[in-house]
N, C-alpha and C positions, 0 to 999 in steps of 0.2 A: 713398604712394613708389613707384612705378612703377620709377624707377632705381635703386634700396635696393640696396646692396652688402649680400648676406644672407650670412650665415655660420654652420654648425655650433659651435656650442663643444659638446664633450664631453668633461663631467666627468667622470673614472676617477681612482682610486687602486689601489693593490695591497694597502691594509690592509681590512679586513674582518673583524669578528668573527664572523661567521658562517659563511660563506666565503672564507678569506683566498687572497689570489692568486687572485681569481676570473673577473680580466678576463684571465690567461693560462691560464687552463685551458684542454685543447684540446678544440676543437669544431667538427665536421664537417672535420676534415683543416686546423685552425690554433688560433691563439688564440682567444678567445671575441669580444675586442675586435675582429678582423679582422670580424668577421660585423656587429657594428655600425656599424663603417667601411662597408662595401659597401652598406649598407641606405642609410647614411645619405646615401652618394654619389648616390643613385640619386633623391633627391629634387629636383626640378624647381624651378630658378629661385634653386639656393644657389651661391656660387660657390666654398667653399671649407669645410673639415672641420677644425678645429682640435681635438686633446686638450690639454685641460687639467688639469692634474696639481700635485702638490704639490711642494712642493722638498724633501722627506722622501728619504734616501737608500734607502728601500727599494723606490722608484718606479722603481730602476734599470733593469730587465728590461723595464718597460711602454716607456720613454722610448727604450731599445736598441731594441726592435721596431718602435717608430714612425718611427725612422728609418730604418733598413733596409726600412721599407714605402712609405716617401715621405708621412709624417703628419705636419704640424708639430705642434709642440707647443708649449705655453706650462705655468710652473712658475708655481706661487705658494703664497697662505697655506695648511697645511693647512688647519685650521680657516673660516677664513672666506672661503667659495665665491663670496660674491658679490663680495668684491673680485676674488679672482682673475678670474669674470667679465669687470667690467668693464675691468680691466687687460687682460685677453686681446682685445676687443672693440675697445680703442683702439689697442694694437699694429697688429691686424691691420687698423684702420680700417673697421668693420664697420657700416652703416646699421641693421640688426637683425640681431639673435642667436635664431638657433632652438636652447633649449638640450634636449639629450641626455644620457643618462648610460648607463654604460659598462657597466650589469647588462642591459641590454636587446638580445638579439640577437633579436626578433621585432619591434623595432621598425618601423613600415608606411611604406615610401616614397609610395606611394599618399595615404594621409593626409596625409605631410610636406609633401610637393607642393600638395594643395588648401589646407593651411591656409598657406602662402608664398602661394599666389594669393590668399585671402582676403586676407593682409595686404597686398598689394602693391595690390589694388583698393579696399580700402576705408580706409585709409588712418588704421590704429587703432594704440596705444599696445601692446596684451597680446592676443594671440590663443592659445586652447587650442584642443586637440584630444586630449582625457585625461579620464581620471575616469567617473565615473557620468553626465553629461551626455551626454558625448561618444558612449556604447555601446562602445565600443574597450574590448578586455581590456585589463587592467593590465598596463604593459612594451611596450605597441604607440603611446603617443600621444607626441607631444611638444607642446610651448609656444612661441609665436614674442614677442619684445619689440622692440620699437623701442628706439634706443639713449639714447635720452634718459631713457625710463620705467626703464631700469637704474642710469642715471646718478643720478637724484632717489633711486631706493632704494637706492642706496651712500651718499647725502648723508647722509640721513634717515633708512635706518633701521640702529638702536641695541642692538633688542635681538637675545640670542645666534638666536634664531630669524630674526629680519632676515637674518643673515648665512651662516646654513646651508643656508637653502631658495631663495635666491636672488627668487622670485616673492611670499615675504609681505608685504611692503609692499603692494602692488599690490592683492593680495587682500583686504586689510584696509583698503582704501580706493579701492574700485572707483568713488566719484565724481568723484573725482581724474582716471582715465586712462578711455579709450577701450576697449571690453573686448568683446573677441565670444568665444564658445564655437562651436566645430563642430560638429556630428553629424556621425558617421560613416556613408559608403555601408553601405546593410542587409548588405552581404555581406560586411562585415568587424565586426557588433556581436556581441559576446557579453562582456556586463561581469562575468560570473561566472568568465570564464578568466584567469588569472594566465597572466603571461609573461613574468616577470619573472625573474631566477636571484638569490635574497638565501643559500639553503641547499643541501644536498647533495641534499636532494628534489628543489630546482627544478633544479637542473644534470642530474640524472636524467633530470627531466623533458624538459626541452630538447633533450638529447641523444635522447632518441626519438623526439620531433616530428623533427628534421634528419634519424635513421637514416629512420624511415618514407617521408615525401619522395624521398629519393636512392632508396630502391627502386622509390617507385611510378613518380619522374616524370624522375629524374637531377638534372641542373645545372641551374645558376641561381637566384638567390636564391628562398626559401620562398615563397612568396605568405601573404599573411594570410588570403586568403579560403580559400586551401586547409584550411587549420588551423583558420578558427572551422567552414568545413562539417563538417571531420573529426571537431571535439568536440562540432558538435550530432546527429552520427548516432551516433558513439560513448553520448551523452548518450540519445538516443532508444531506443537498442537495450540499453540497462541495464532 
């Protein structure tokens, strides 16, 4: 699918039982979601980044920020995330979708670019650069879906977990889909490190990563390679 129109659908909500409103908490001079969007926009081969949130009135601060920042927003069912993805995909006429989540402000645009390139070269239905097989830290990876694979999942995925997690039907029936896993570059490998933000402790740690990089290196996107190298150095010194 060399000529595929590829979009990032960034699922994000204000609701969170462990860290309410986390996507709008201040990180690196702006809301956390802004850091996520900046990194996703740096992925090569992607035409557009769209925030997919729910129709719940509590999403108003997120929607207001996105519109002010010039980020497209799609609103759908709060619980049926798969339906939200597919309807967002159809609205924006994406041939393929990179799935991202709003609690990962250290997602890696380099690995995202490698993932999109793999998808375009090998014409797969689903590919992942995440989890232990990739070697990436938790929260640094992404997935990509061909549009038809998402449509099949939406038609046939009837269980609650199918609707909540988007990729479940594909993972359960890999024989039906052309699937690939991407191994991260060595400089990005640290599978024991978590860079996702689910709790107040996670947010404090992420604030620390950003502050340390700004103090040492200054402006620009915080490279995942720097985070991984710093992590390994601290672990080695412990």
